[in-house]
Each structure stands twice: as C-alpha cells, then as structure tokens.
FIDREN-602126 format. One record per atom (N, C-alpha, C, O): residue number from 1; residue in three letters; x negated, y negated, z negated. Coordinates in nm, 3 decimals, always signed. Each point is the difference from the previous one (the first is absolute). Layout:
N
<rec><n>NUM</n><res>ALA</res><u>X</u><v>Y</v><w>Z</w></rec>
...
This chain:
67
<rec><n>1</n><res>MET</res><u>+7.869</u><v>+10.162</v><w>-7.317</w></rec>
<rec><n>1</n><res>MET</res><u>-0.148</u><v>+0.048</v><w>+0.063</w></rec>
<rec><n>1</n><res>MET</res><u>-0.121</u><v>-0.070</v><w>+0.072</w></rec>
<rec><n>1</n><res>MET</res><u>-0.114</u><v>+0.043</v><w>+0.012</w></rec>
<rec><n>2</n><res>GLU</res><u>+0.171</u><v>-0.167</v><w>+0.037</w></rec>
<rec><n>2</n><res>GLU</res><u>-0.059</u><v>-0.085</v><w>+0.090</w></rec>
<rec><n>2</n><res>GLU</res><u>-0.115</u><v>-0.038</v><w>-0.080</w></rec>
<rec><n>2</n><res>GLU</res><u>-0.116</u><v>+0.041</v><w>-0.012</w></rec>
<rec><n>3</n><res>HIS</res><u>+0.232</u><v>-0.191</v><w>-0.071</w></rec>
<rec><n>3</n><res>HIS</res><u>-0.021</u><v>-0.061</v><w>-0.089</w></rec>
<rec><n>3</n><res>HIS</res><u>-0.125</u><v>+0.033</v><w>-0.131</w></rec>
<rec><n>3</n><res>HIS</res><u>-0.087</u><v>-0.073</v><w>-0.047</w></rec>
<rec><n>4</n><res>SER</res><u>+0.121</u><v>+0.197</v><w>+0.019</w></rec>
<rec><n>4</n><res>SER</res><u>-0.100</u><v>+0.021</v><w>-0.163</w></rec>
<rec><n>4</n><res>SER</res><u>-0.152</u><v>+0.074</v><w>+0.114</w></rec>
<rec><n>4</n><res>SER</res><u>-0.103</u><v>-0.067</v><w>-0.011</w></rec>
<rec><n>5</n><res>THR</res><u>+0.098</u><v>+0.132</v><w>+0.062</w></rec>
<rec><n>5</n><res>THR</res><u>-0.090</u><v>+0.031</v><w>+0.119</w></rec>
<rec><n>5</n><res>THR</res><u>-0.052</u><v>-0.196</v><w>+0.043</w></rec>
<rec><n>5</n><res>THR</res><u>-0.121</u><v>-0.016</v><w>-0.013</w></rec>
<rec><n>6</n><res>GLY</res><u>+0.178</u><v>-0.083</v><w>+0.048</w></rec>
<rec><n>6</n><res>GLY</res><u>-0.072</u><v>-0.101</v><w>+0.015</w></rec>
<rec><n>6</n><res>GLY</res><u>-0.106</u><v>-0.063</v><w>-0.102</w></rec>
<rec><n>6</n><res>GLY</res><u>-0.109</u><v>-0.057</v><w>+0.008</w></rec>
<rec><n>7</n><res>PHE</res><u>+0.234</u><v>+0.113</v><w>-0.151</w></rec>
<rec><n>7</n><res>PHE</res><u>-0.028</u><v>-0.063</v><w>-0.119</w></rec>
<rec><n>7</n><res>PHE</res><u>-0.146</u><v>+0.082</v><w>-0.032</w></rec>
<rec><n>7</n><res>PHE</res><u>-0.069</u><v>-0.077</v><w>-0.066</w></rec>
<rec><n>8</n><res>VAL</res><u>+0.028</u><v>+0.152</v><w>+0.080</w></rec>
<rec><n>8</n><res>VAL</res><u>-0.157</u><v>+0.115</v><w>+0.008</w></rec>
<rec><n>8</n><res>VAL</res><u>-0.048</u><v>-0.050</v><w>+0.065</w></rec>
<rec><n>8</n><res>VAL</res><u>-0.118</u><v>+0.034</v><w>+0.001</w></rec>
<rec><n>9</n><res>LEU</res><u>+0.139</u><v>-0.099</v><w>+0.058</w></rec>
<rec><n>9</n><res>LEU</res><u>-0.143</u><v>-0.021</v><w>+0.109</w></rec>
<rec><n>9</n><res>LEU</res><u>-0.048</u><v>-0.134</v><w>-0.028</w></rec>
<rec><n>9</n><res>LEU</res><u>-0.113</u><v>-0.038</v><w>-0.029</w></rec>
<rec><n>10</n><res>ALA</res><u>+0.258</u><v>-0.045</v><w>+0.049</w></rec>
<rec><n>10</n><res>ALA</res><u>-0.040</u><v>-0.141</v><w>-0.080</w></rec>
<rec><n>10</n><res>ALA</res><u>-0.083</u><v>-0.026</v><w>-0.103</w></rec>
<rec><n>10</n><res>ALA</res><u>-0.095</u><v>-0.076</v><w>+0.018</w></rec>
<rec><n>11</n><res>VAL</res><u>+0.121</u><v>+0.138</v><w>-0.150</w></rec>
<rec><n>11</n><res>VAL</res><u>-0.054</u><v>+0.013</v><w>-0.168</w></rec>
<rec><n>11</n><res>VAL</res><u>-0.152</u><v>+0.068</v><w>+0.091</w></rec>
<rec><n>11</n><res>VAL</res><u>-0.112</u><v>-0.052</v><w>-0.006</w></rec>
<rec><n>12</n><res>ASP</res><u>+0.134</u><v>+0.128</v><w>+0.054</w></rec>
<rec><n>12</n><res>ASP</res><u>-0.204</u><v>+0.102</v><w>+0.045</w></rec>
<rec><n>12</n><res>ASP</res><u>-0.059</u><v>-0.166</v><w>+0.089</w></rec>
<rec><n>12</n><res>ASP</res><u>-0.099</u><v>-0.059</v><w>-0.041</w></rec>
<rec><n>13</n><res>ALA</res><u>+0.164</u><v>+0.020</v><w>+0.135</w></rec>
<rec><n>13</n><res>ALA</res><u>-0.052</u><v>-0.133</v><w>+0.019</w></rec>
<rec><n>13</n><res>ALA</res><u>-0.055</u><v>-0.079</v><w>-0.092</w></rec>
<rec><n>13</n><res>ALA</res><u>-0.114</u><v>+0.033</v><w>-0.033</w></rec>
<rec><n>14</n><res>VAL</res><u>+0.163</u><v>-0.137</v><w>-0.023</w></rec>
<rec><n>14</n><res>VAL</res><u>+0.027</u><v>-0.019</v><w>-0.065</w></rec>
<rec><n>14</n><res>VAL</res><u>-0.160</u><v>+0.015</v><w>-0.089</w></rec>
<rec><n>14</n><res>VAL</res><u>-0.106</u><v>-0.061</v><w>+0.011</w></rec>
<rec><n>15</n><res>THR</res><u>+0.148</u><v>+0.164</v><w>-0.092</w></rec>
<rec><n>15</n><res>THR</res><u>-0.098</u><v>+0.044</v><w>-0.092</w></rec>
<rec><n>15</n><res>THR</res><u>-0.117</u><v>-0.011</v><w>+0.062</w></rec>
<rec><n>15</n><res>THR</res><u>-0.067</u><v>-0.082</v><w>-0.062</w></rec>
<rec><n>16</n><res>ARG</res><u>-0.020</u><v>+0.143</v><w>+0.196</w></rec>
<rec><n>16</n><res>ARG</res><u>-0.067</u><v>+0.007</v><w>+0.010</w></rec>
<rec><n>16</n><res>ARG</res><u>-0.056</u><v>-0.108</v><w>+0.066</w></rec>
<rec><n>16</n><res>ARG</res><u>-0.101</u><v>+0.031</v><w>+0.063</w></rec>
<rec><n>17</n><res>HIS</res><u>+0.136</u><v>-0.160</v><w>-0.057</w></rec>
<rec><n>17</n><res>HIS</res><u>-0.027</u><v>-0.172</v><w>+0.045</w></rec>
<rec><n>17</n><res>HIS</res><u>-0.047</u><v>-0.023</v><w>-0.122</w></rec>
<rec><n>17</n><res>HIS</res><u>-0.118</u><v>-0.030</v><w>-0.018</w></rec>
<rec><n>18</n><res>VAL</res><u>+0.206</u><v>+0.042</v><w>-0.082</w></rec>
<rec><n>18</n><res>VAL</res><u>-0.013</u><v>-0.022</v><w>-0.114</w></rec>
<rec><n>18</n><res>VAL</res><u>-0.130</u><v>+0.005</v><w>-0.086</w></rec>
<rec><n>18</n><res>VAL</res><u>-0.057</u><v>-0.093</v><w>-0.057</w></rec>
<rec><n>19</n><res>ASN</res><u>+0.028</u><v>+0.213</v><w>+0.061</w></rec>
<rec><n>19</n><res>ASN</res><u>-0.153</u><v>+0.083</v><w>-0.025</w></rec>
<rec><n>19</n><res>ASN</res><u>-0.132</u><v>-0.015</v><w>+0.096</w></rec>
<rec><n>19</n><res>ASN</res><u>-0.117</u><v>+0.033</v><w>-0.015</w></rec>
<rec><n>20</n><res>SER</res><u>+0.192</u><v>-0.098</v><w>+0.122</w></rec>
<rec><n>20</n><res>SER</res><u>-0.142</u><v>-0.030</v><w>+0.049</w></rec>
<rec><n>20</n><res>SER</res><u>-0.036</u><v>-0.122</v><w>+0.012</w></rec>
<rec><n>20</n><res>SER</res><u>-0.075</u><v>-0.037</v><w>+0.090</w></rec>
<rec><n>21</n><res>ALA</res><u>+0.134</u><v>-0.054</v><w>-0.197</w></rec>
<rec><n>21</n><res>ALA</res><u>-0.060</u><v>-0.131</v><w>-0.058</w></rec>
<rec><n>21</n><res>ALA</res><u>-0.097</u><v>+0.012</v><w>-0.102</w></rec>
<rec><n>21</n><res>ALA</res><u>-0.074</u><v>-0.093</v><w>-0.034</w></rec>
<rec><n>22</n><res>ARG</res><u>+0.070</u><v>+0.280</v><w>-0.047</w></rec>
<rec><n>22</n><res>ARG</res><u>-0.036</u><v>-0.033</v><w>-0.133</w></rec>
<rec><n>22</n><res>ARG</res><u>-0.146</u><v>-0.014</v><w>+0.004</w></rec>
<rec><n>22</n><res>ARG</res><u>-0.009</u><v>-0.050</v><w>+0.112</w></rec>
<rec><n>23</n><res>PRO</res><u>-0.079</u><v>+0.057</v><w>-0.143</w></rec>
<rec><n>23</n><res>PRO</res><u>-0.156</u><v>-0.040</v><w>-0.014</w></rec>
<rec><n>23</n><res>PRO</res><u>-0.072</u><v>+0.133</v><w>-0.014</w></rec>
<rec><n>23</n><res>PRO</res><u>-0.122</u><v>+0.009</v><w>-0.007</w></rec>
<rec><n>24</n><res>ASP</res><u>+0.219</u><v>+0.111</v><w>+0.002</w></rec>
<rec><n>24</n><res>ASP</res><u>-0.084</u><v>+0.130</v><w>+0.026</w></rec>
<rec><n>24</n><res>ASP</res><u>+0.023</u><v>+0.007</v><w>+0.099</w></rec>
<rec><n>24</n><res>ASP</res><u>-0.099</u><v>+0.059</v><w>+0.044</w></rec>
<rec><n>25</n><res>ALA</res><u>+0.180</u><v>-0.081</v><w>+0.062</w></rec>
<rec><n>25</n><res>ALA</res><u>+0.041</u><v>+0.058</v><w>+0.140</w></rec>
<rec><n>25</n><res>ALA</res><u>-0.124</u><v>-0.003</v><w>+0.053</w></rec>
<rec><n>25</n><res>ALA</res><u>-0.093</u><v>-0.081</v><w>-0.003</w></rec>
<rec><n>26</n><res>PRO</res><u>+0.120</u><v>+0.229</v><w>+0.072</w></rec>
<rec><n>26</n><res>PRO</res><u>-0.106</u><v>+0.064</v><w>+0.121</w></rec>
<rec><n>26</n><res>PRO</res><u>+0.021</u><v>-0.116</v><w>+0.103</w></rec>
<rec><n>26</n><res>PRO</res><u>+0.100</u><v>-0.043</v><w>+0.058</w></rec>
<rec><n>27</n><res>VAL</res><u>-0.210</u><v>+0.014</v><w>-0.058</w></rec>
<rec><n>27</n><res>VAL</res><u>-0.101</u><v>-0.050</v><w>+0.117</w></rec>
<rec><n>27</n><res>VAL</res><u>-0.058</u><v>+0.077</v><w>+0.116</w></rec>
<rec><n>27</n><res>VAL</res><u>-0.082</u><v>+0.092</v><w>-0.005</w></rec>
<rec><n>28</n><res>ARG</res><u>+0.171</u><v>-0.179</v><w>+0.168</w></rec>
<rec><n>28</n><res>ARG</res><u>-0.072</u><v>+0.050</v><w>+0.098</w></rec>
<rec><n>28</n><res>ARG</res><u>-0.119</u><v>-0.058</v><w>+0.080</w></rec>
<rec><n>28</n><res>ARG</res><u>+0.041</u><v>-0.051</v><w>+0.104</w></rec>
<rec><n>29</n><res>PRO</res><u>-0.168</u><v>+0.042</v><w>-0.118</w></rec>
<rec><n>29</n><res>PRO</res><u>-0.081</u><v>-0.076</v><w>+0.110</w></rec>
<rec><n>29</n><res>PRO</res><u>+0.074</u><v>-0.022</v><w>+0.132</w></rec>
<rec><n>29</n><res>PRO</res><u>+0.080</u><v>+0.079</v><w>+0.050</w></rec>
<rec><n>30</n><res>ASP</res><u>-0.103</u><v>-0.151</v><w>-0.019</w></rec>
<rec><n>30</n><res>ASP</res><u>+0.057</u><v>-0.097</v><w>+0.149</w></rec>
<rec><n>30</n><res>ASP</res><u>-0.125</u><v>+0.051</v><w>+0.059</w></rec>
<rec><n>30</n><res>ASP</res><u>-0.109</u><v>-0.027</v><w>-0.051</w></rec>
<rec><n>31</n><res>ARG</res><u>+0.123</u><v>+0.122</v><w>+0.189</w></rec>
<rec><n>31</n><res>ARG</res><u>-0.095</u><v>+0.041</v><w>+0.085</w></rec>
<rec><n>31</n><res>ARG</res><u>-0.027</u><v>-0.112</v><w>+0.105</w></rec>
<rec><n>31</n><res>ARG</res><u>+0.096</u><v>-0.058</v><w>+0.049</w></rec>
<rec><n>32</n><res>PRO</res><u>-0.245</u><v>+0.019</v><w>-0.005</w></rec>
<rec><n>32</n><res>PRO</res><u>-0.020</u><v>-0.093</v><w>+0.035</w></rec>
<rec><n>32</n><res>PRO</res><u>+0.028</u><v>+0.056</v><w>+0.137</w></rec>
<rec><n>32</n><res>PRO</res><u>-0.055</u><v>+0.091</v><w>+0.063</w></rec>
<rec><n>33</n><res>ARG</res><u>+0.180</u><v>-0.192</v><w>-0.028</w></rec>
<rec><n>33</n><res>ARG</res><u>-0.026</u><v>-0.004</v><w>+0.129</w></rec>
<rec><n>33</n><res>ARG</res><u>-0.060</u><v>-0.112</v><w>+0.095</w></rec>
<rec><n>33</n><res>ARG</res><u>+0.057</u><v>-0.106</v><w>-0.026</w></rec>
<rec><n>34</n><res>PRO</res><u>-0.145</u><v>+0.093</v><w>+0.119</w></rec>
<rec><n>34</n><res>PRO</res><u>-0.026</u><v>-0.084</v><w>+0.142</w></rec>
<rec><n>34</n><res>PRO</res><u>+0.087</u><v>-0.076</v><w>+0.076</w></rec>
<rec><n>34</n><res>PRO</res><u>+0.092</u><v>+0.053</v><w>+0.063</w></rec>
<rec><n>35</n><res>PRO</res><u>-0.117</u><v>-0.196</v><w>-0.062</w></rec>
<rec><n>35</n><res>PRO</res><u>+0.145</u><v>-0.108</v><w>+0.048</w></rec>
<rec><n>35</n><res>PRO</res><u>+0.057</u><v>+0.053</v><w>+0.131</w></rec>
<rec><n>35</n><res>PRO</res><u>-0.085</u><v>+0.016</v><w>+0.087</w></rec>
<rec><n>36</n><res>ARG</res><u>+0.156</u><v>+0.001</v><w>-0.069</w></rec>
<rec><n>36</n><res>ARG</res><u>+0.107</u><v>+0.033</v><w>+0.127</w></rec>
<rec><n>36</n><res>ARG</res><u>-0.027</u><v>-0.085</v><w>+0.046</w></rec>
<rec><n>36</n><res>ARG</res><u>-0.058</u><v>-0.077</v><w>-0.076</w></rec>
<rec><n>37</n><res>LEU</res><u>+0.085</u><v>+0.010</v><w>+0.271</w></rec>
<rec><n>37</n><res>LEU</res><u>+0.056</u><v>-0.123</v><w>+0.080</w></rec>
<rec><n>37</n><res>LEU</res><u>-0.030</u><v>-0.101</v><w>-0.094</w></rec>
<rec><n>37</n><res>LEU</res><u>+0.086</u><v>-0.079</v><w>-0.039</w></rec>
<rec><n>38</n><res>ALA</res><u>-0.224</u><v>+0.078</v><w>-0.005</w></rec>
<rec><n>38</n><res>ALA</res><u>-0.043</u><v>-0.163</v><w>-0.017</w></rec>
<rec><n>38</n><res>ALA</res><u>+0.008</u><v>-0.070</v><w>+0.087</w></rec>
<rec><n>38</n><res>ALA</res><u>+0.052</u><v>-0.111</v><w>-0.004</w></rec>
<rec><n>39</n><res>PRO</res><u>-0.121</u><v>+0.180</v><w>+0.136</w></rec>
<rec><n>39</n><res>PRO</res><u>-0.045</u><v>-0.095</v><w>+0.107</w></rec>
<rec><n>39</n><res>PRO</res><u>+0.196</u><v>-0.063</v><w>+0.086</w></rec>
<rec><n>39</n><res>PRO</res><u>+0.045</u><v>-0.097</v><w>+0.060</w></rec>
<rec><n>40</n><res>THR</res><u>-0.008</u><v>+0.195</v><w>-0.097</w></rec>
<rec><n>40</n><res>THR</res><u>+0.163</u><v>-0.061</v><w>+0.072</w></rec>
<rec><n>40</n><res>THR</res><u>+0.068</u><v>-0.064</v><w>-0.107</w></rec>
<rec><n>40</n><res>THR</res><u>+0.081</u><v>-0.091</v><w>+0.011</w></rec>
<rec><n>41</n><res>ARG</res><u>-0.124</u><v>+0.149</v><w>-0.123</w></rec>
<rec><n>41</n><res>ARG</res><u>+0.073</u><v>-0.146</v><w>-0.109</w></rec>
<rec><n>41</n><res>ARG</res><u>-0.087</u><v>-0.133</v><w>+0.040</w></rec>
<rec><n>41</n><res>ARG</res><u>+0.054</u><v>-0.103</v><w>+0.040</w></rec>
<rec><n>42</n><res>LEU</res><u>-0.226</u><v>+0.121</v><w>-0.060</w></rec>
<rec><n>42</n><res>LEU</res><u>-0.029</u><v>-0.140</v><w>+0.014</w></rec>
<rec><n>42</n><res>LEU</res><u>+0.039</u><v>-0.049</v><w>+0.198</w></rec>
<rec><n>42</n><res>LEU</res><u>-0.061</u><v>-0.096</v><w>+0.046</w></rec>
<rec><n>43</n><res>ALA</res><u>+0.132</u><v>+0.151</v><w>+0.017</w></rec>
<rec><n>43</n><res>ALA</res><u>+0.019</u><v>-0.049</v><w>+0.117</w></rec>
<rec><n>43</n><res>ALA</res><u>+0.122</u><v>-0.049</v><w>+0.020</w></rec>
<rec><n>43</n><res>ALA</res><u>+0.021</u><v>-0.074</v><w>+0.096</w></rec>
<rec><n>44</n><res>THR</res><u>+0.082</u><v>+0.108</v><w>-0.185</w></rec>
<rec><n>44</n><res>THR</res><u>+0.146</u><v>-0.024</v><w>-0.036</w></rec>
<rec><n>44</n><res>THR</res><u>-0.009</u><v>-0.104</v><w>-0.121</w></rec>
<rec><n>44</n><res>THR</res><u>+0.090</u><v>-0.080</v><w>-0.028</w></rec>
<rec><n>45</n><res>ALA</res><u>-0.214</u><v>+0.091</v><w>-0.044</w></rec>
<rec><n>45</n><res>ALA</res><u>+0.097</u><v>-0.183</v><w>-0.069</w></rec>
<rec><n>45</n><res>ALA</res><u>-0.113</u><v>-0.141</v><w>+0.058</w></rec>
<rec><n>45</n><res>ALA</res><u>+0.012</u><v>-0.111</v><w>-0.054</w></rec>
<rec><n>46</n><res>ALA</res><u>-0.128</u><v>+0.136</v><w>+0.180</w></rec>
<rec><n>46</n><res>ALA</res><u>-0.031</u><v>-0.084</v><w>+0.057</w></rec>
<rec><n>46</n><res>ALA</res><u>+0.103</u><v>-0.046</v><w>+0.112</w></rec>
<rec><n>46</n><res>ALA</res><u>+0.009</u><v>-0.119</v><w>+0.029</w></rec>
<rec><n>47</n><res>ALA</res><u>+0.079</u><v>+0.225</v><w>+0.040</w></rec>
<rec><n>47</n><res>ALA</res><u>+0.074</u><v>-0.075</v><w>+0.080</w></rec>
<rec><n>47</n><res>ALA</res><u>+0.144</u><v>-0.013</v><w>-0.138</w></rec>
<rec><n>47</n><res>ALA</res><u>+0.000</u><v>-0.111</v><w>-0.054</w></rec>
<rec><n>48</n><res>LEU</res><u>+0.079</u><v>+0.182</v><w>+0.015</w></rec>
<rec><n>48</n><res>LEU</res><u>+0.084</u><v>-0.111</v><w>-0.086</w></rec>
<rec><n>48</n><res>LEU</res><u>-0.008</u><v>-0.115</v><w>-0.053</w></rec>
<rec><n>48</n><res>LEU</res><u>+0.092</u><v>-0.081</v><w>-0.018</w></rec>
<rec><n>49</n><res>ARG</res><u>-0.252</u><v>+0.066</v><w>-0.020</w></rec>
<rec><n>49</n><res>ARG</res><u>-0.022</u><v>-0.108</v><w>-0.052</w></rec>
<rec><n>49</n><res>ARG</res><u>-0.031</u><v>-0.153</v><w>+0.129</w></rec>
<rec><n>49</n><res>ARG</res><u>+0.023</u><v>-0.121</v><w>-0.003</w></rec>
<rec><n>50</n><res>ARG</res><u>-0.084</u><v>+0.220</v><w>+0.103</w></rec>
<rec><n>50</n><res>ARG</res><u>+0.029</u><v>-0.128</v><w>+0.166</w></rec>
<rec><n>50</n><res>ARG</res><u>+0.163</u><v>-0.012</v><w>-0.008</w></rec>
<rec><n>50</n><res>ARG</res><u>+0.040</u><v>-0.116</v><w>-0.016</w></rec>
<rec><n>51</n><res>LEU</res><u>+0.040</u><v>+0.195</v><w>+0.022</w></rec>
<rec><n>51</n><res>LEU</res><u>+0.138</u><v>-0.005</v><w>+0.068</w></rec>
<rec><n>51</n><res>LEU</res><u>+0.077</u><v>-0.124</v><w>-0.131</w></rec>
<rec><n>51</n><res>LEU</res><u>+0.065</u><v>-0.097</v><w>+0.036</w></rec>
<rec><n>52</n><res>ALA</res><u>-0.093</u><v>+0.135</v><w>-0.206</w></rec>
<rec><n>52</n><res>ALA</res><u>+0.034</u><v>-0.123</v><w>-0.023</w></rec>
<rec><n>52</n><res>ALA</res><u>-0.072</u><v>-0.175</v><w>-0.006</w></rec>
<rec><n>52</n><res>ALA</res><u>+0.058</u><v>-0.106</v><w>-0.024</w></rec>
<rec><n>53</n><res>ASP</res><u>-0.205</u><v>+0.130</v><w>+0.057</w></rec>
<rec><n>53</n><res>ASP</res><u>-0.042</u><v>-0.116</v><w>+0.115</w></rec>
<rec><n>53</n><res>ASP</res><u>+0.062</u><v>-0.038</v><w>+0.017</w></rec>
<rec><n>53</n><res>ASP</res><u>+0.066</u><v>-0.093</v><w>-0.048</w></rec>
<rec><n>54</n><res>ARG</res><u>-0.064</u><v>+0.168</v><w>+0.148</w></rec>
<rec><n>54</n><res>ARG</res><u>+0.145</u><v>-0.063</v><w>+0.113</w></rec>
<rec><n>54</n><res>ARG</res><u>+0.150</u><v>-0.066</v><w>+0.033</w></rec>
<rec><n>54</n><res>ARG</res><u>+0.044</u><v>-0.059</v><w>+0.099</w></rec>
<rec><n>55</n><res>MET</res><u>+0.005</u><v>+0.089</v><w>-0.205</w></rec>
<rec><n>55</n><res>MET</res><u>+0.058</u><v>-0.036</v><w>-0.064</w></rec>
<rec><n>55</n><res>MET</res><u>+0.111</u><v>-0.051</v><w>-0.037</w></rec>
<rec><n>55</n><res>MET</res><u>+0.118</u><v>-0.021</v><w>+0.030</w></rec>
<rec><n>56</n><res>GLU</res><u>-0.233</u><v>+0.004</v><w>-0.138</w></rec>
<rec><n>56</n><res>GLU</res><u>+0.016</u><v>-0.078</v><w>-0.182</w></rec>
<rec><n>56</n><res>GLU</res><u>+0.010</u><v>-0.163</v><w>+0.086</w></rec>
<rec><n>56</n><res>GLU</res><u>-0.109</u><v>-0.032</v><w>+0.050</w></rec>
<rec><n>57</n><res>PRO</res><u>+0.191</u><v>-0.043</v><w>-0.033</w></rec>
<rec><n>57</n><res>PRO</res><u>-0.038</u><v>-0.129</v><w>-0.049</w></rec>
<rec><n>57</n><res>PRO</res><u>-0.076</u><v>-0.079</v><w>-0.029</w></rec>
<rec><n>57</n><res>PRO</res><u>-0.022</u><v>-0.031</v><w>-0.118</w></rec>
<rec><n>58</n><res>ARG</res><u>-0.064</u><v>-0.045</v><w>+0.266</w></rec>
<rec><n>58</n><res>ARG</res><u>-0.126</u><v>-0.045</v><w>-0.073</w></rec>
<rec><n>58</n><res>ARG</res><u>+0.048</u><v>-0.176</v><w>-0.099</w></rec>
<rec><n>58</n><res>ARG</res><u>+0.097</u><v>-0.069</v><w>+0.031</w></rec>
<rec><n>59</n><res>PRO</res><u>-0.174</u><v>+0.043</v><w>-0.119</w></rec>
<rec><n>59</n><res>PRO</res><u>+0.064</u><v>-0.149</v><w>-0.092</w></rec>
<rec><n>59</n><res>PRO</res><u>+0.001</u><v>-0.086</v><w>+0.113</w></rec>
<rec><n>59</n><res>PRO</res><u>-0.074</u><v>+0.022</v><w>+0.096</w></rec>
<rec><n>60</n><res>ALA</res><u>+0.182</u><v>-0.157</v><w>-0.103</w></rec>
<rec><n>60</n><res>ALA</res><u>+0.026</u><v>-0.084</v><w>+0.075</w></rec>
<rec><n>60</n><res>ALA</res><u>-0.136</u><v>-0.134</v><w>-0.036</w></rec>
<rec><n>60</n><res>ALA</res><u>-0.050</u><v>-0.023</v><w>-0.110</w></rec>
<rec><n>61</n><res>ARG</res><u>+0.026</u><v>-0.032</v><w>+0.218</w></rec>
<rec><n>61</n><res>ARG</res><u>-0.098</u><v>-0.126</v><w>-0.011</w></rec>
<rec><n>61</n><res>ARG</res><u>+0.012</u><v>-0.079</v><w>-0.020</w></rec>
<rec><n>61</n><res>ARG</res><u>+0.068</u><v>-0.071</v><w>+0.076</w></rec>
<rec><n>62</n><res>VAL</res><u>-0.146</u><v>+0.000</v><w>-0.241</w></rec>
<rec><n>62</n><res>VAL</res><u>+0.005</u><v>-0.058</v><w>-0.013</w></rec>
<rec><n>62</n><res>VAL</res><u>-0.061</u><v>-0.194</v><w>+0.023</w></rec>
<rec><n>62</n><res>VAL</res><u>-0.102</u><v>-0.058</v><w>-0.037</w></rec>
<rec><n>63</n><res>PRO</res><u>+0.236</u><v>+0.009</v><w>+0.121</w></rec>
<rec><n>63</n><res>PRO</res><u>-0.100</u><v>-0.148</v><w>+0.068</w></rec>
<rec><n>63</n><res>PRO</res><u>-0.048</u><v>-0.072</v><w>-0.081</w></rec>
<rec><n>63</n><res>PRO</res><u>+0.032</u><v>-0.028</v><w>-0.115</w></rec>
<rec><n>64</n><res>THR</res><u>-0.161</u><v>-0.020</v><w>+0.221</w></rec>
<rec><n>64</n><res>THR</res><u>-0.058</u><v>-0.081</v><w>-0.113</w></rec>
<rec><n>64</n><res>THR</res><u>+0.087</u><v>-0.147</v><w>+0.063</w></rec>
<rec><n>64</n><res>THR</res><u>+0.085</u><v>-0.007</v><w>+0.089</w></rec>
<rec><n>65</n><res>CYS</res><u>-0.129</u><v>-0.068</v><w>-0.150</w></rec>
<rec><n>65</n><res>CYS</res><u>+0.027</u><v>-0.177</v><w>-0.055</w></rec>
<rec><n>65</n><res>CYS</res><u>-0.082</u><v>-0.079</v><w>+0.060</w></rec>
<rec><n>65</n><res>CYS</res><u>-0.051</u><v>-0.077</v><w>-0.082</w></rec>
<rec><n>66</n><res>GLN</res><u>+0.004</u><v>+0.057</v><w>+0.217</w></rec>
<rec><n>66</n><res>GLN</res><u>-0.055</u><v>-0.039</v><w>+0.072</w></rec>
<rec><n>66</n><res>GLN</res><u>+0.015</u><v>-0.168</v><w>+0.001</w></rec>
<rec><n>66</n><res>GLN</res><u>+0.106</u><v>-0.049</v><w>+0.039</w></rec>
<rec><n>67</n><res>SER</res><u>-0.191</u><v>-0.018</v><w>-0.073</w></rec>
<rec><n>67</n><res>SER</res><u>+0.088</u><v>-0.220</v><w>+0.012</w></rec>
<rec><n>67</n><res>SER</res><u>-0.083</u><v>-0.020</v><w>+0.090</w></rec>
<rec><n>67</n><res>SER</res><u>-0.005</u><v>-0.111</v><w>+0.054</w></rec>
C-alpha cells in the first residue's frame, strides 16, 4: 500500500510542477520587503575583505638591475 500512495503523491507533485511553467499559469506578485540586516552585511563584507587582504600572499618584488 505504501508504494501506491507514494506513486499518487509523486504524480501529483510532478503534474503541479510541470503545469507551473505554462504561460497561462497564475502569477503571485512578490511582496515588497525592506532590506534586512543591510548594515550587518556591509560590516561582515568589510571584515572578510580585510581578513582576505591580510591572509593573501603579496606578489614577490621584482629585483631591479643596477649597473
């Protein structure tokens, strides 16, 4: 019995998924959301950039030829 129930659920899920790509599918507009955690994201990005600059090896200096 459990296999037939799984089959019915799978067919239903696949049908809903395939029909959602149709051109006449219903469309729900996205709700406008205010940006959350923007200052935290900027601070984290700056901290990670400083850490990457500190850890990344610097290119070797090119010796100058002086005669």
